[in-house]
C-alpha positions as semicolon CSV with decimal commas, in nm:
position;residue;x (nm);y (nm);z (nm)
1;M;10,013;7,602;6,739
2;K;10,214;7,284;6,782
3;R;10,365;7,357;7,136
4;Y;10,212;7,573;7,411
5;S;10,386;7,699;7,713
6;P;10,357;7,411;7,977
7;T;10,262;7,680;8,206
8;V;9,945;7,774;8,037
9;L;9,763;7,468;8,176
10;R;9,903;7,543;8,521
11;T;9,766;7,898;8,475
12;V;9,429;7,764;8,375
13;L;9,407;7,545;8,683
14;T;9,504;7,786;8,934
15;H;9,353;8,088;8,798
16;P;9,022;7,969;8,644
17;G;8,900;8,320;8,596
18;S;9,186;8,361;8,355
19;A;9,128;8,037;8,152
20;L;9,004;8,182;7,836
21;D;9,270;8,438;7,844
22;A;9,538;8,176;7,901
23;L;9,411;7,947;7,636
24;T;9,370;8,209;7,362
25;L;9,692;8,379;7,451
26;P;9,925;8,218;7,173
27;R;9,680;8,289;6,906
28;R;9,615;8,652;7,013
29;L;9,976;8,715;7,056
30;A;10,071;8,589;6,713
31;R;9,837;8,841;6,566
32;E;9,948;9,135;6,787
33;L;10,325;9,069;6,700
34;R;10,239;9,039;6,328
35;T;10,412;8,696;6,330
36;D;10,308;8,343;6,226
37;R;10,252;8,054;6,484
38;A;10,555;7,866;6,368
39;Q;10,773;8,165;6,461
40;L;10,610;8,209;6,789
41;D;10,644;7,826;6,851
42;A;11,022;7,856;6,768
43;W;11,064;8,132;7,018
44;Y;10,863;7,944;7,295
45;H;11,105;7,641;7,219
46;D;11,408;7,877;7,280
47;L;11,282;7,991;7,611
48;L;11,158;7,667;7,767
49;E;11,373;7,395;7,596
50;T;11,702;7,552;7,480
51;D;11,758;7,790;7,776
52;R;11,545;7,635;8,031
53;L;11,531;7,973;8,210
54;P;11,223;7,873;8,432
55;S;11,428;7,596;8,595
56;V;11,731;7,817;8,646
57;L;11,517;8,088;8,800
58;S;11,348;7,830;9,032
59;D;11,687;7,710;9,152
60;R;11,825;8,055;9,207
61;W;11,514;8,164;9,405
62;R;11,567;7,856;9,635
63;A;11,917;7,936;9,671
64;V;11,843;8,298;9,762
65;S;11,547;8,250;9,998
66;G;11,572;7,883;10,091
67;T;11,197;7,845;10,000
68;G;10,999;7,748;9,691
69;L;10,831;7,959;9,420
70;A;10,501;7,926;9,628
71;D;10,650;8,147;9,895
72;Y;10,758;8,435;9,662
73;P;10,630;8,760;9,814
74;S;10,468;8,897;9,506
75;G;10,254;8,799;9,193
76;S;10,428;8,693;8,871
77;T;10,748;8,474;8,871
78;I;10,748;8,185;8,614
79;G;10,486;8,147;8,356
80;P;10,297;8,298;8,076
81;K;10,288;8,660;8,230
82;N;10,661;8,676;8,191
83;E;10,674;8,466;7,888
84;V;10,501;8,745;7,693
85;L;10,771;8,979;7,787
86;Y;11,025;8,748;7,648
87;L;10,834;8,693;7,326
88;L;10,776;9,089;7,300
89;V;11,148;9,125;7,306
90;R;11,221;8,850;7,046
91;A;10,971;9,019;6,812
92;L;11,079;9,356;6,850
93;Q;11,454;9,322;6,842
94;P;11,493;9,616;7,053
95;M;11,831;9,774;7,118
96;T;11,711;9,974;7,424
97;V;11,458;9,850;7,688
98;V;11,356;10,033;8,003
99;E;11,190;9,893;8,316
100;T;11,070;10,026;8,631
101;G;11,050;9,793;8,932
102;V;11,277;9,465;8,972
103;S;11,250;9,318;9,320
104;Y;11,416;8,982;9,285
105;G;11,427;9,010;8,920
106;F;11,187;8,751;8,763
107;S;11,035;8,973;8,495
108;T;11,383;9,146;8,459
109;A;11,537;8,793;8,377
110;Y;11,282;8,715;8,107
111;L;11,340;9,056;7,913
112;L;11,712;8,997;7,954
113;Q;11,675;8,643;7,799
114;G;11,517;8,794;7,518
115;L;11,783;9,037;7,452
116;E;12,038;8,762;7,495
117;D;11,864;8,527;7,238
118;N;11,843;8,828;7,003
119;H;12,236;8,873;7,048
120;A;12,168;9,244;7,080
121;G;12,021;9,516;7,326
122;V;12,041;9,646;7,666
123;L;11,804;9,672;7,946
124;H;11,802;9,968;8,189
125;S;11,614;9,907;8,514
126;I;11,517;10,129;8,786
127;D;11,419;9,997;9,133
128;L;11,351;10,148;9,483
129;P;11,393;9,848;9,694
130;N;11,129;9,798;9,983
131;L;11,284;9,623;10,274
132;D;10,982;9,587;10,481
133;P;10,862;9,231;10,500
134;S;10,495;9,361;10,554
135;G;10,523;9,551;10,234
136;Y;10,367;9,916;10,222
137;V;10,054;10,085;10,137
138;N;10,051;10,305;9,814
139;P;9,892;10,632;9,785
140;D;9,585;10,492;9,657
141;G;9,551;10,297;9,981
142;V;9,632;9,953;9,830
143;Q;9,879;9,714;10,020
144;D;10,172;9,618;9,824
145;H;10,365;9,316;9,961
146;S;10,659;9,316;9,732
147;H;10,989;9,349;9,899
148;V;11,344;9,228;9,919
149;R;11,543;9,132;10,231
150;A;11,829;9,373;10,146
151;A;11,907;9,609;9,861
152;S;12,180;9,385;9,752
153;E;11,910;9,125;9,674
154;T;11,761;9,332;9,401
155;G;11,763;9,119;9,082
156;S;11,937;8,830;9,269
157;V;11,756;8,575;9,085
158;I;11,900;8,696;8,745
159;P;12,146;8,419;8,611
160;P;12,502;8,577;8,585
161;G;12,522;8,501;8,209
162;L;12,245;8,755;8,151
163;R;12,391;9,033;8,350
164;A;12,601;9,193;8,096
165;R;12,318;9,343;7,918
166;W;12,166;9,483;8,245
167;K;12,205;9,834;8,376
168;L;12,049;9,885;8,733
169;T;11,961;10,228;8,874
170;L;11,862;10,219;9,251
171;G;11,616;10,491;9,342
172;P;11,266;10,619;9,283
173;S;11,136;10,624;8,952
174;S;10,998;10,981;9,011
175;A;11,340;11,111;9,022
176;E;11,537;10,866;8,797
177;L;11,309;10,778;8,503
178;E;11,300;11,107;8,316
179;P;11,679;11,170;8,320
180;L;11,747;10,793;8,218
181;L;11,496;10,848;7,917
182;D;11,666;11,158;7,820
183;R;12,005;10,988;7,833
184;V;11,942;10,659;7,655
185;G;11,766;10,812;7,355
186;P;11,478;10,628;7,156
187;I;11,356;10,321;7,329
188;E;11,158;10,019;7,178
189;L;11,009;9,873;7,485
190;F;10,903;10,029;7,837
191;F;10,786;9,805;8,113
192;H;10,609;9,942;8,419
193;D;10,636;9,733;8,742
194;S;10,710;9,984;9,020
195;E;10,447;10,141;9,245
196;H;10,101;10,060;9,099
197;S;9,927;10,381;9,216
198;F;9,714;10,581;8,960
199;A;9,949;10,878;8,970
200;N;10,276;10,674;8,936
201;M;10,147;10,452;8,657
202;S;10,002;10,740;8,469
203;R;10,318;10,955;8,492
204;E;10,542;10,671;8,397
205;Y;10,340;10,587;8,082
206;R;10,326;10,948;7,983
207;L;10,710;10,993;8,024
208;A;10,783;10,690;7,829
209;W;10,555;10,761;7,532
210;P;10,747;11,036;7,366
211;H;11,067;10,851;7,402
212;L;10,918;10,537;7,237
213;A;11,024;10,455;6,875
214;P;10,723;10,398;6,634
215;G;10,623;10,030;6,649
216;G;10,743;10,009;7,001
217;Y;10,545;9,920;7,322
218;V;10,459;10,069;7,664
219;A;10,386;9,768;7,865
220;S;10,262;9,755;8,224
221;D;10,190;9,512;8,509
222;D;9,862;9,521;8,705
223;V;9,680;9,711;8,444
224;D;9,360;9,622;8,655
225;A;9,477;9,792;8,957
226;N;9,324;10,121;8,871
227;A;9,214;10,311;8,577
228;A;9,544;10,449;8,477
229;F;9,639;10,223;8,189
230;D;9,285;10,236;8,035
231;A;9,291;10,611;8,064
232;F;9,630;10,622;7,886
233;C;9,530;10,393;7,605
234;T;9,211;10,629;7,538
235;E;9,456;10,930;7,542
236;V;9,682;10,800;7,277
237;D;9,394;10,632;7,098
238;V;9,550;10,300;7,058
239;R;9,372;9,956;7,145
240;P;9,598;9,777;7,397
241;F;9,692;9,407;7,403
242;T;9,627;9,262;7,746
243;W;9,710;8,921;7,912
244;L;9,669;8,783;8,257
245;G;9,640;9,133;8,431
246;R;9,918;9,298;8,231
247;G;9,886;9,509;7,920
248;A;10,086;9,658;7,641
249;V;10,006;9,943;7,371
250;R;10,198;9,989;7,055
251;K;10,297;10,334;6,925
252;P;10,165;10,357;6,562
253;P;10,417;10,391;6,285
254;P;10,489;10,732;6,138
255;S;10,230;10,696;5,850
256;A;9,953;10,669;6,128
257;P;9,836;10,956;6,321
258;V;9,994;10,987;6,678
259;A;9,791;11,125;6,970
260;S;9,988;11,300;7,242
261;P;9,916;11,202;7,586
262;R;9,689;11,463;7,762
263;P;9,693;11,530;8,150
264;V;9,496;11,260;8,317
265;A;9,231;11,347;8,564
266;R;9,212;11,120;8,866
267;P;8,869;10,965;8,895
268;A;8,644;11,085;9,174
269;P;8,593;10,839;9,445
270;A;8,252;10,645;9,412
């Protein structure tokens, strides 16, 4: 590949345990998306040079928070983790994308930029803003530091020029996801980034899968947080694509057998 994301090197330096994952990402992604490296390179060029989304997001975050990205209260902001979401959108050419979990909107902005560069599609997001600066402890007993200072700051780093393709629903995914999926019809991409508990992740994957068009993806943040993603991939009998703590599983085309998700039994404590 002629051009790599400039953030790949930064990922290798700051997360040495993910070095091999980061360095092999372009090759693995081209194979997963069934495209050639020249096309992948062209999409990278659109994102990093033509649109310059990373610098726009950095500026917007500083305007919202008064701090640099190093002070962002949660994990992924700018870099390969979110670039893959953009590339998924460019390759899939989706008309309908559904996301749970927004916070300040970094991942959301990458999804929207992909739709904008495709000149088609709408992103439906669901978010229950957490306003406690200390975060919260999820049902698995894991501390989650993600928060916004006010509900009105949900998605606040998303550039105005991308918002025409965005529809936001405020509320818990436990109440909002199923009716939203019923309402919007078939989707081509679902991205989980809300509460990373075993029960919630399993429920969201299983709700999204029947609404997913053949060839579409269920994608997820923090797939290593618990066993939910691995269990789901086993249930639907599809090998996932993983990158830097995230994962995506593609629904087979109609010619291939499609497994229906079975109820997930929570692993017994060790």
